[in-house]
Structure formats: C-alpha cells, structure tokens
PALUMPA-832197 format. One record per residue (C-alpha): residue number from 0; x, z, y; residue in three letters. Coordinates in pm, whole numbers. Layout:
+-----+--------+--------+--------+-----+
:   i :     c1 :     c3 :     c2 :  aa :
+-----+--------+--------+--------+-----+
: NUM :      X :      Z :      Y : Ala :
...
+-----+--------+--------+--------+-----+
***
This chain:
+-----+--------+--------+--------+-----+
:   i :     c1 :     c3 :     c2 :  aa :
+-----+--------+--------+--------+-----+
:   0 :  -1635 :  -1986 :    763 : Met :
:   1 :  -1275 :  -1923 :    942 : Asn :
:   2 :  -1022 :  -1888 :    719 : Ala :
:   3 :   -643 :  -1881 :    637 : Leu :
:   4 :   -540 :  -2118 :    434 : Ile :
:   5 :   -163 :  -2171 :    246 : Val :
:   6 :    -88 :  -2518 :    372 : Asp :
:   7 :    200 :  -2672 :    158 : Thr :
:   8 :    273 :  -2979 :    271 : Ala :
:   9 :    632 :  -2867 :    445 : Gly :
:  10 :    959 :  -2687 :    296 : Glu :
:  11 :    810 :  -2340 :    299 : Arg :
:  12 :    433 :  -2283 :    264 : Pro :
:  13 :    277 :  -2138 :    599 : Ile :
:  14 :    -54 :  -1980 :    676 : Met :
:  15 :   -265 :  -2207 :    859 : Val :
:  16 :   -645 :  -2159 :   1022 : Pro :
:  17 :   -916 :  -2368 :    805 : Gly :
:  18 :  -1250 :  -2318 :    671 : Glu :
:  19 :  -1348 :  -2203 :    373 : His :
:  20 :  -1689 :  -2187 :    205 : Pro :
:  21 :  -1872 :  -1855 :    293 : Asp :
:  22 :  -1845 :  -1632 :    -45 : Pro :
:  23 :  -2211 :  -1486 :   -198 : Val :
:  24 :  -2250 :  -1153 :   -266 : Pro :
:  25 :  -2301 :  -1077 :   -670 : Gly :
:  26 :  -2473 :   -778 :   -799 : Lys :
:  27 :  -2395 :   -491 :   -660 : Arg :
:  28 :  -2193 :   -617 :   -419 : Glu :
:  29 :  -2199 :   -658 :    -13 : Leu :
:  30 :  -2131 :   -930 :    211 : Leu :
:  31 :  -1874 :   -803 :    469 : Val :
:  32 :  -1820 :   -984 :    794 : Gly :
:  33 :  -1476 :   -944 :    824 : Val :
:  34 :  -1340 :   -742 :   1151 : Lys :
:  35 :  -1001 :   -699 :   1025 : Ala :
:  36 :   -738 :   -762 :    733 : Thr :
:  37 :   -376 :   -641 :    640 : Ala :
:  38 :    -48 :   -814 :    530 : Val :
:  39 :     63 :   -671 :    194 : Asn :
:  40 :    450 :   -804 :     16 : Arg :
:  41 :    161 :   -921 :   -271 : Ala :
:  42 :     66 :  -1205 :     17 : Asp :
:  43 :    370 :  -1336 :     80 : Leu :
:  44 :    398 :  -1358 :   -321 : Ala :
:  45 :    102 :  -1518 :   -388 : Gln :
:  46 :    148 :  -1785 :    -90 : Lys :
:  47 :    501 :  -1884 :   -262 : Ala :
:  48 :    264 :  -1906 :   -597 : Gly :
:  49 :    437 :  -1637 :   -763 : Lys :
:  50 :    102 :  -1398 :   -773 : Tyr :
:  51 :   -196 :  -1612 :   -886 : Pro :
:  52 :   -506 :  -1346 :   -834 : Pro :
:  53 :   -667 :  -1220 :  -1089 : Pro :
:  54 :   -954 :  -1449 :  -1263 : Glu :
:  55 :  -1236 :  -1424 :  -1058 : Gly :
:  56 :  -1143 :  -1350 :   -722 : Ala :
:  57 :  -1099 :  -1517 :   -443 : Ser :
:  58 :   -809 :  -1750 :   -389 : Pro :
:  59 :   -761 :  -1668 :    -27 : Leu :
:  60 :   -523 :  -1426 :     52 : Leu :
:  61 :   -595 :  -1047 :    200 : Gly :
:  62 :   -601 :   -731 :    -40 : Leu :
:  63 :   -811 :   -551 :    217 : Glu :
:  64 :  -1041 :   -539 :    520 : Met :
:  65 :  -1258 :   -364 :    731 : Ser :
:  66 :  -1593 :   -492 :    885 : Gly :
:  67 :  -2005 :   -452 :    903 : Val :
:  68 :  -2237 :   -528 :    597 : Val :
:  69 :  -2390 :   -849 :    663 : Glu :
:  70 :  -2615 :   -882 :    366 : Gln :
:  71 :  -2634 :   -687 :      6 : Thr :
:  72 :  -2653 :   -814 :   -302 : Gly :
:  73 :  -2910 :   -687 :   -614 : Arg :
:  74 :  -2909 :   -340 :   -702 : Gly :
:  75 :  -2732 :   -222 :   -411 : Val :
:  76 :  -2804 :    126 :   -271 : Thr :
:  77 :  -2518 :    266 :    -96 : Arg :
:  78 :  -2500 :     48 :    217 : Tyr :
:  79 :  -2720 :   -156 :    391 : Arg :
:  80 :  -2708 :   -451 :    691 : Pro :
:  81 :  -2507 :   -303 :   1015 : Gly :
:  82 :  -2295 :    -53 :    818 : Asp :
:  83 :  -1897 :    -39 :    929 : Arg :
:  84 :  -1704 :    -42 :    573 : Val :
:  85 :  -1327 :    -51 :    493 : Phe :
:  86 :  -1181 :   -139 :    116 : Gly :
:  87 :   -948 :   -256 :   -125 : Leu :
:  88 :  -1040 :   -612 :   -247 : Leu :
:  89 :   -873 :   -847 :   -535 : Pro :
:  90 :   -842 :  -1114 :   -263 : Gly :
:  91 :  -1077 :  -1303 :     -8 : Gly :
:  92 :   -945 :  -1105 :    325 : Gly :
:  93 :   -809 :  -1301 :    491 : Tyr :
:  94 :  -1144 :  -1473 :    620 : Ala :
:  95 :  -1411 :  -1493 :    827 : Ala :
:  96 :  -1675 :  -1265 :    570 : Arg :
:  97 :  -1599 :  -1160 :    193 : Cys :
:  98 :  -1763 :   -975 :    -71 : Val :
:  99 :  -1684 :   -648 :   -205 : Ile :
: 100 :  -1840 :   -398 :   -478 : His :
: 101 :  -2038 :   -140 :   -306 : Glu :
: 102 :  -1844 :    117 :   -500 : Glu :
: 103 :  -1526 :     -4 :   -376 : Met :
: 104 :  -1605 :      7 :      9 : Ala :
: 105 :  -1590 :    349 :    189 : Met :
: 106 :  -1778 :    437 :    496 : Pro :
: 107 :  -1543 :    360 :    839 : Val :
: 108 :  -1520 :    702 :   1061 : Pro :
: 109 :  -1645 :    687 :   1353 : Lys :
: 110 :  -1288 :    824 :   1454 : Glu :
: 111 :  -1107 :    539 :   1335 : Leu :
: 112 :  -1156 :    137 :   1481 : Thr :
: 113 :  -1159 :   -162 :   1279 : Phe :
: 114 :   -784 :   -223 :   1276 : Glu :
: 115 :   -671 :    148 :   1167 : Gln :
: 116 :   -984 :    129 :    888 : Ala :
: 117 :   -813 :   -216 :    778 : Ala :
: 118 :   -468 :    -50 :    760 : Ala :
: 119 :   -596 :    184 :    494 : Val :
: 120 :   -665 :     56 :    161 : Pro :
: 121 :   -394 :    -58 :     19 : Glu :
: 122 :   -107 :    135 :    151 : Ala :
: 123 :   -317 :    478 :    101 : Phe :
: 124 :   -476 :    400 :   -259 : Leu :
: 125 :   -113 :    269 :   -388 : Thr :
: 126 :     25 :    580 :   -258 : Ala :
: 127 :   -243 :    817 :   -362 : Trp :
: 128 :   -211 :    643 :   -734 : Gln :
: 129 :    147 :    677 :   -727 : Ala :
: 130 :    143 :   1051 :   -629 : Leu :
: 131 :   -113 :   1199 :   -824 : Thr :
: 132 :   -251 :    959 :  -1086 : Trp :
: 133 :    108 :    817 :  -1210 : Leu :
: 134 :    335 :   1056 :  -1084 : Gly :
: 135 :    118 :   1409 :  -1150 : Glu :
: 136 :    272 :   1537 :   -821 : Val :
: 137 :    139 :   1969 :   -802 : Val :
: 138 :    207 :   2148 :   -452 : Glu :
: 139 :    574 :   2262 :   -363 : Gly :
: 140 :    752 :   1962 :   -556 : Glu :
: 141 :   1032 :   1764 :   -363 : Arg :
: 142 :    918 :   1380 :   -317 : Val :
: 143 :   1166 :   1096 :   -305 : Leu :
: 144 :   1006 :    775 :    -98 : Ile :
: 145 :   1231 :    491 :    -72 : His :
: 146 :   1123 :    262 :    175 : Ala :
: 147 :    967 :    542 :    391 : Gly :
: 148 :    884 :    365 :    640 : Ala :
: 149 :    648 :     84 :    492 : Ser :
: 150 :    269 :     92 :    530 : Gly :
: 151 :    284 :    257 :    163 : Val :
: 152 :    596 :    480 :    292 : Gly :
: 153 :    366 :    610 :    565 : Thr :
: 154 :     90 :    683 :    382 : Ala :
: 155 :    306 :    821 :     89 : Ala :
: 156 :    485 :   1065 :    353 : Ile :
: 157 :    110 :   1167 :    487 : Gln :
: 158 :    -31 :   1202 :    138 : Leu :
: 159 :    242 :   1445 :      3 : Ala :
: 160 :    288 :   1666 :    312 : Lys :
: 161 :   -106 :   1696 :    445 : Gln :
: 162 :   -301 :   1749 :    131 : Arg :
: 163 :    -20 :   1791 :   -140 : Leu :
: 164 :    199 :   2051 :     52 : Gly :
: 165 :    499 :   1858 :    -91 : Cys :
: 166 :    886 :   1850 :     53 : Thr :
: 167 :    981 :   1506 :    118 : Val :
: 168 :   1225 :   1325 :    150 : Ala :
: 169 :   1264 :    929 :    282 : Val :
: 170 :   1525 :    635 :    302 : Thr :
: 171 :   1485 :    391 :    538 : Val :
: 172 :   1684 :    113 :    710 : Gly :
: 173 :   1727 :    228 :   1067 : Ser :
: 174 :   1726 :    515 :   1344 : Val :
: 175 :   1371 :    412 :   1455 : Glu :
: 176 :   1236 :    421 :   1092 : Lys :
: 177 :   1391 :    766 :   1052 : Ala :
: 178 :   1269 :    902 :   1335 : Asp :
: 179 :    901 :    781 :   1258 : Leu :
: 180 :    913 :    908 :    898 : Cys :
: 181 :    999 :   1239 :   1023 : Arg :
: 182 :    724 :   1247 :   1336 : Lys :
: 183 :    520 :   1223 :   1023 : Leu :
: 184 :    634 :   1498 :    836 : Gly :
: 185 :    947 :   1404 :    625 : Ala :
: 186 :   1147 :   1677 :    569 : Asp :
: 187 :   1456 :   1468 :    544 : Met :
: 188 :   1547 :   1081 :    614 : Ala :
: 189 :   1831 :    861 :    496 : Val :
: 190 :   1952 :    562 :    667 : Asn :
: 191 :   2091 :    367 :    366 : Tyr :
: 192 :   2298 :    160 :    566 : Arg :
: 193 :   2501 :    459 :    658 : His :
: 194 :   2466 :    674 :    407 : Glu :
: 195 :   2425 :    767 :     19 : Asp :
: 196 :   2121 :    865 :    -32 : Phe :
: 197 :   2182 :   1052 :   -359 : Arg :
: 198 :   2483 :   1229 :   -145 : Glu :
: 199 :   2292 :   1314 :     83 : Ala :
: 200 :   1983 :   1433 :   -104 : Val :
: 201 :   2229 :   1628 :   -340 : Ala :
: 202 :   2380 :   1773 :    -90 : Gly :
: 203 :   2091 :   1923 :     75 : Ala :
: 204 :   1864 :   1998 :   -197 : Trp :
: 205 :   2111 :   2074 :   -499 : Ser :
: 206 :   2185 :   1768 :   -749 : Pro :
: 207 :   1897 :   1667 :  -1014 : Ala :
: 208 :   1652 :   1867 :   -766 : Gly :
: 209 :   1431 :   1594 :   -702 : Ile :
: 210 :   1042 :   1618 :   -892 : Asp :
: 211 :    919 :   1266 :   -829 : Leu :
: 212 :   1056 :    923 :   -683 : Ile :
: 213 :    843 :    664 :   -547 : Ile :
: 214 :   1030 :    324 :   -537 : Asp :
: 215 :    954 :    -23 :   -463 : Pro :
: 216 :   1348 :   -151 :   -452 : Val :
: 217 :   1464 :   -138 :   -861 : Gly :
: 218 :   1744 :   -181 :   -994 : Ala :
: 219 :   2017 :   -139 :   -683 : Pro :
: 220 :   1845 :    263 :   -694 : Tyr :
: 221 :   1802 :    267 :  -1084 : Trp :
: 222 :   2136 :    525 :  -1165 : Glu :
: 223 :   2123 :    722 :   -877 : Arg :
: 224 :   1717 :    757 :   -903 : Asn :
: 225 :   1796 :    938 :  -1244 : Ile :
: 226 :   2071 :   1141 :  -1130 : Asp :
: 227 :   1861 :   1273 :   -880 : Leu :
: 228 :   1550 :   1354 :  -1077 : Leu :
: 229 :   1547 :   1737 :  -1224 : Gly :
: 230 :   1422 :   1875 :  -1562 : Leu :
: 231 :   1046 :   1687 :  -1637 : Asp :
: 232 :   1140 :   1435 :  -1327 : Gly :
: 233 :    916 :   1162 :  -1264 : Arg :
: 234 :   1019 :    790 :  -1160 : Leu :
: 235 :    738 :    518 :  -1061 : Val :
: 236 :    831 :    162 :   -951 : Tyr :
: 237 :    575 :      2 :   -755 : Leu :
: 238 :    788 :   -327 :   -706 : Ala :
: 239 :   1157 :   -452 :   -716 : Phe :
: 240 :   1266 :   -578 :   -413 : Met :
: 241 :   1645 :   -524 :   -473 : Gly :
: 242 :   1588 :   -706 :   -833 : Gly :
: 243 :   1467 :   -590 :  -1130 : Ser :
: 244 :   1829 :   -629 :  -1408 : Gly :
: 245 :   1956 :   -327 :  -1485 : Val :
: 246 :   2282 :   -327 :  -1687 : Asp :
: 247 :   2425 :    -22 :  -1905 : Gln :
: 248 :   2148 :    162 :  -1877 : Val :
: 249 :   2235 :    563 :  -2060 : Arg :
: 250 :   1932 :    643 :  -2184 : Leu :
: 251 :   2040 :   1010 :  -2332 : Ser :
: 252 :   1967 :   1128 :  -1947 : Asn :
: 253 :   1576 :   1042 :  -2008 : Leu :
: 254 :   1554 :   1277 :  -2321 : Leu :
: 255 :   1876 :   1525 :  -2183 : Arg :
: 256 :   1603 :   1547 :  -1890 : Lys :
: 257 :   1261 :   1499 :  -2055 : Arg :
: 258 :   1225 :   1181 :  -1724 : Leu :
: 259 :    915 :    979 :  -1730 : Thr :
: 260 :    955 :    682 :  -1593 : Val :
: 261 :    651 :    395 :  -1550 : Cys :
: 262 :    581 :    119 :  -1283 : Gly :
: 263 :    241 :     26 :  -1149 : Ser :
: 264 :     59 :   -283 :   -954 : Thr :
: 265 :   -292 :   -189 :   -830 : Leu :
: 266 :   -488 :   -549 :   -803 : Arg :
: 267 :   -484 :   -640 :  -1152 : Asn :
: 268 :   -638 :   -277 :  -1264 : Arg :
: 269 :   -976 :   -309 :  -1378 : Ser :
: 270 :  -1285 :   -285 :  -1132 : Leu :
: 271 :  -1404 :     20 :  -1290 : Ala :
: 272 :  -1017 :    166 :  -1273 : Tyr :
: 273 :   -980 :     74 :   -898 : Lys :
: 274 :  -1389 :    217 :   -817 : Ile :
: 275 :  -1254 :    558 :   -946 : Ala :
: 276 :   -969 :    582 :   -795 : Leu :
: 277 :  -1133 :    471 :   -417 : Thr :
: 278 :  -1390 :    758 :   -506 : Gln :
: 279 :  -1107 :   1024 :   -564 : Asp :
: 280 :   -939 :    912 :   -247 : Phe :
: 281 :  -1234 :    907 :    -28 : Gln :
: 282 :  -1349 :   1226 :   -197 : Ala :
: 283 :  -1010 :   1428 :   -192 : Lys :
: 284 :   -854 :   1294 :    146 : Asn :
: 285 :  -1197 :   1120 :    407 : Met :
: 286 :  -1130 :   1457 :    584 : Asp :
: 287 :   -836 :   1415 :    686 : Leu :
: 288 :   -860 :   1083 :    818 : Leu :
: 289 :  -1134 :   1154 :   1000 : Ala :
: 290 :   -911 :   1462 :   1145 : Glu :
: 291 :   -696 :   1286 :   1249 : Gly :
: 292 :   -426 :   1447 :   1025 : Arg :
: 293 :   -434 :   1119 :    821 : Leu :
: 294 :   -325 :    838 :   1042 : Gln :
: 295 :   -284 :    460 :    899 : Pro :
: 296 :     76 :    350 :   1108 : Val :
: 297 :     29 :     22 :   1256 : Ile :
: 298 :    304 :   -216 :   1335 : Asp :
: 299 :    133 :   -480 :   1506 : Ser :
: 300 :   -221 :   -657 :   1572 : Val :
: 301 :   -207 :  -1059 :   1599 : Phe :
: 302 :   -490 :  -1266 :   1605 : Asp :
: 303 :   -563 :  -1415 :   1270 : Trp :
: 304 :   -479 :  -1756 :   1394 : Thr :
: 305 :    -89 :  -1625 :   1449 : Glu :
: 306 :    -90 :  -1500 :   1043 : Ala :
: 307 :    219 :  -1636 :    990 : Glu :
: 308 :    396 :  -1467 :   1237 : Lys :
: 309 :    289 :  -1150 :   1104 : Ala :
: 310 :    435 :  -1287 :    735 : His :
: 311 :    773 :  -1352 :    940 : Gln :
: 312 :    783 :  -1020 :   1073 : Arg :
: 313 :    707 :   -897 :    701 : Met :
: 314 :    966 :  -1098 :    569 : Glu :
: 315 :   1250 :  -1022 :    779 : Gln :
: 316 :   1139 :   -627 :    706 : Asn :
: 317 :   1122 :   -564 :   1128 : Leu :
: 318 :    804 :   -403 :   1066 : Ser :
: 319 :    748 :    -46 :   1038 : Ala :
: 320 :    356 :     58 :    906 : Gly :
: 321 :    100 :   -210 :    847 : Lys :
: 322 :     71 :   -578 :   1079 : Leu :
: 323 :   -287 :   -635 :   1096 : Val :
: 324 :   -499 :   -943 :   1141 : Leu :
: 325 :   -838 :   -973 :   1362 : Glu :
: 326 :  -1063 :  -1206 :   1550 : Gly :
: 327 :  -1199 :  -1434 :   1216 : Phe :
+-----+--------+--------+--------+-----+
***
C-alpha cells in the first residue's frame, strides 16, 4: 500500500512516498481505507527519532485518520464494511490503510468531510482530556490556553465555550491568530510578541484570577502561570516546546494557593483509557460537531506526496489549526 516513509539518508530526516505492507485487522479491529490524516508535533518528534511508537503500534507516523471500513476483524459488532469512521491512532495514519479498535472509531457525521473529520481526533480528544479529565473545569470558570491557534488550542477554545461555558483567554503569536481565536469564542487573545500575558490577563481579570491553564510551552511560562492561578487552580502541561528546565521554583505558592500541576501525553495511555476518553467525548460532544458548533480548524490540505511541506509549515509555526494530508 502507499505509505509515507522517513528517509534518513540526508542531512535531516524527511518524509517521502513509499510502500509498506498492508496491516491486518486483529480481534475487534477495523481495517480502514484512509481518506485523510492530519499532522501533529508528535510526528515531527518521531521523524527525528525522539518519540518512538508504543510497543505493538505501527512504525508509521500518523496519530489520527478518517476513512471507510474495508474489513472487520473477529468479534467486531459496531461497524461493517462501507461505514465512514474517524479516530485516534497510536500510529499508522500516514498510509492508505490502517487498523483501529472498533471502540476507538467514531462514525463520521454526515455534515463533516473526510478532511474535517481527520482534523478532529488528536486535537479534540487531547483538549477534552486537558479540560475535563485532568483540569476538572466546571461551568463559569476562567481558562487560559497557551498556543491558542494550534490544533489543540482551537479545539480547547470551542469546547471550553460551547460545551463547558467557561471564560477563555489565549496567547498567540500574531494578529491573524488572535483574530481566529476570537472568532472561535475566545474572550481575550494576548499576542505574546507585543505584551506580557501575565500583565494583560491580570489587568483584565484581576491577579490570580485563572482557574485552569493549559500549557504546551513549558519553562518560559512557569512563573507567570503560577502567579495567574487562583485558589485551587490547576495547571496542565501537554508539551514543553519552550523547554522543560525551571530554576528557583517557589514551592510555597503551590501550598498557599492549593495548586495542582500535572502533565500528560495521550499516545502512551492504555487502550482502555483511550477507549473511555473517546466514548466520553463522543457521548458529550458529537451533537455539537454535527450542528457545526464545534468545527475543526484546518489551516491547509496537502496531497500525501507533499507531506514534507506540511511538516515544514508546522516546524516554522506558520499554521493556525490543523494540517491535513489526503489522497493516499
């Protein structure tokens, strides 16, 4: 089958079109003909040899997909050949076919294209996990989302506003990204290149006025995050794009404010955990997707043979929303 392969022959690894054996569906698995997949920063790390796939997962990149069921494995009851599905993968999405456990697959709403559906799983499930399972946000709370124009950021804004009734602030790196986030529902968008987000948020919402912060940046934001969190505030780390080392941490603030700080990845969670998260998201949010109140934000769609261009766009932080690959 057609698949994207990591070529390490040059000065840096790149994605190239190639061939890979077709996967075989196991017990309760679906063989899906991939119509579209999407790019994630984890793909860049895996391509660079810094993020190996979990044991037993496909060695191919690709953490999400949409497509059509071609074959069902033993014991499958939820789907049959011809059904349109989308879902989260531990790997293998960068190919013409992939396998997925039937309880990880979600039916594609008739209102969504394959490209839109492929842009949902990683971003929206990660955001839902951060907001509700880890952040335990409740209606009316104030949420600060760093990298607001990212795939996860754009998903988190919409979920926080449309499903959870929160007040939302974001940080972004351009006027265009700030405008996008406001259109998605953000109440405040701070351009970190021109103003300090701590001063901006504190000035608008009072010091220590944030209940939950979702942060993929890391070290550069640590002190300001802690300052902005209010009593019983929560800080959820999803990545450390700006570095992971923090000097002279003031632990007293954790006690004084009763703060909770946690970090999470999703790919290496157990299958049972990811099934439960998928089912929870589907039960509580599929109606909003079908109604268009939740909309995957797509920056660009590339033919699968141009995957390296999509990776470069992400590496340069040029994208707002998701980068989608199609045409396998």
